[in-house]
N, C-alpha and C positions, 0 to 999 in steps of 0.2 A: 546701109540696110543690114549688113551682117551683124553689126554691133547692136542695132535695135532688136533684131531677132534674138540675139543672145540674151539681151536684158529681159525680153518678154519670157523667154524660156526659163531663165533663172527665177523670175517673179512667179511664174506658174508653178515651178517646182516648190518654191517656198510656201506658196498658198496651200498646195496639196499636203506638204509635210505638216504644216500647222493644223490643217483640218484633220489629218490622221491623228495628230497628237491630242487634239481636243476630243475627238471621238474615243480614242483609247482611254483617256482620263475618265470619260463618262462610263465606259464599260467597266473599268476597274472599280468604280464605286457601286456597282450593282450588288444587291444583297447576296449573301452566301447561300441562301436557300432555306426554306422553312423545314423544321424538323417535326411537323405535325401531320397527322393523317386527316384528310379532308379539311384543309385549313380554310377554304372559302365556302365550305358546306355544299360544294357543287355536285358531289356524288349522292346528296340526299341521305335518306329518302324524305320526301315531303311529309310533314306531320309531326306529332309529338316527339320530343327528344327525352328518352328515359335514361336508365342506367346511371342515375346520379350516384348511388352508393357504390356500385361495382368499380367505378373509376378509382376511388380512393381506397377501397377495401377496408382493412388490410387483407391480403396484399393488394398492391396496385394492379390494375388491369389496364393496359395501354392500348392506344390505336383507335380510340373512338371518343366522341364528345358525350358527356353526360350532363344532365341538367335537372333542376328541381321542377321548373315549370317553364318550358320553352317549346318552340316549334320551329322546324325548318319550313320556310315559306317562299313563295314566288313573288309576293308583293307585300307592302306594308298596309296598314289599315286605311291609309289615304289612297291606296291603289298604285303607289309608286314602286318601281322595280328595285332589285338589289343593286349594289354598286357594280358588281360584276355578275353577269348571268351564269347559271339560271336561278341560284338560290342564295338565301341568307338566313341567319338565325334571329328569331324573335324571342326576347326575354319577356315573359309575362308577369302579371301582378301577383301570382300565387306563390312566389318564392319567399315570402316573409319580408323582413327588413332589407334583405339583399336577395335579388333574384340573380342566379349565377349559372354559368356553364363552364365546365373545365375538361381537360384531357391530361392524362398521365403520360409522361415521355420517359422511356428507359434510356439513360445515358451511361449505363454501367460500363460499356465497352470503351467509351471515349468521352469522359466528362469534359464539357467546354470550360474555358477559363472566363469567357464573357458571353453574355446573352443579351440580345436586343429583342424585346417583345413589343409588338405593335399591332394595331387593328383599326379599322374604320368603323365609326359608330354614327347612329342617326336615331331620330325619334320623330313621330308624327303627332305633334301636339302643339297647341297654342300656349301651353304653360311653359314659361321660361325656366331654365335652370334644371332640366332633367339631368341628373348626375349619373355618369357611367364611368367605368374604369377597368383597370387590369390589375391583377396581382400575380406574382410569381413566387412559388414556394419551392424550396430545395429540401431533399431528404437523403439520408445516407444509407437507407436500406429499404427493401420492398415493403416492409411492414411499418413504415415510419409514421403513418397518419395517426394522430394529429400532431406528432412531435417534429415539426419542421426544423431544419437547422438554420434557415434564413427565410424571411419574407420581405418582399419589396412590392410596393403598390403605387399606383398613380390614378388620379381621377380628374375628369373635366366636366364642366357644365355645357350641355349642348345648346345650340341656338334653336330658334323656333321655326326654322325653315326646313321642312322635310325634303326639299329638293337638294340639299347640300349634305355631304358626308364629312365628318370631322375625324382627323387622325388622333388617336390616343397612342402615346409612345412611352415606353420605358427603355431607355437607351443604355447600352454598355454596362449591364449589371455584372459585377464581379461575383463569381460563383465559388462557394467553398470547395476546396480540393477533394474532399471526400464525397462529393455529391454523386449519387447513383440514379436518382429520380428527380424530374422536374414536374411541377404541377402548375401550368399556366391557367389562369382563370379570367373569364370575362364577367363583369357584373354590372347590375343597375342598382343604385342605392335608393333608399326610400321607396321600395318597390310596391308598397301597399297603397301609395297615393299618387304615383306618376308612372308614365309609360303607356304601352310597352316600349322597349328600346330594341334597336337592331344593331347587329354586328356583321361585318363581312370582311373578307380578304385579311385574315389573321396571319401574321408572320412570327415565327420564332427563329431568330438568326443567330448562329453560333460563331463565336470568335471573329466577329467582324462588326465594326461600328459604322453603319451607313451614314454618309454625310451628303447634304444637298449638293447638287452640281449645277453650274451655270449652263443654261441651254445654249447649244451652238446655233448662232444666227449669222447671217451674212454680214451684219454690221459688226459683230464680234470679230469675224475673220478679217474684214476690211481694216479694222482698227489695229489688229495684230500685224497686218502685212504692210501698213503704210510706213514709208521711210521718212523719218524726220529730217528736215533740211539741216545741213551742216553750217 
């Protein structure tokens, strides 16, 4: 009895240690945190998004979203809600060949070495292939527009299901050492013929490359704690 109890105790401790290790691994992979103001548009206000020009200046003016033709909304034109309540941004058709929204970020005090820029996108249309994307521009002074020192971009074609959100990711971009300002941009391509498009839950992550983690399940724990026969 004493030996069996000791074995159960050892097994229990092993299981708890493995569970703690798996949990810690998941926590260590969490994003470092967004460096944007109102990254999920949740502070609103609902309605048109202006200040397209003042964002880029020159000089740059940071801490708010600017757009050519966009609105912060509570639902899409199908009546579906944001990915995370209460609001999201809607890029409209009046932005020309590209309808866009952007925000200037002052990193003068501590320029990052790496940046991951990602956001969730969606469209409410039966037309396949609505193209949305992100671009990230770097500048070495407050009056840098339009002379960026680097530009990186990515785009995807959205599916035709307005009930699903798709992740657009620009991962681990190396930033020039003299960078003082970042200009992250959300865009919809071919904006005169498709859309509107929607973005929510935007993240700008500094000096950390998020990686997917395997979810912790009881089957995973059981597999880790099973003793192979000798």
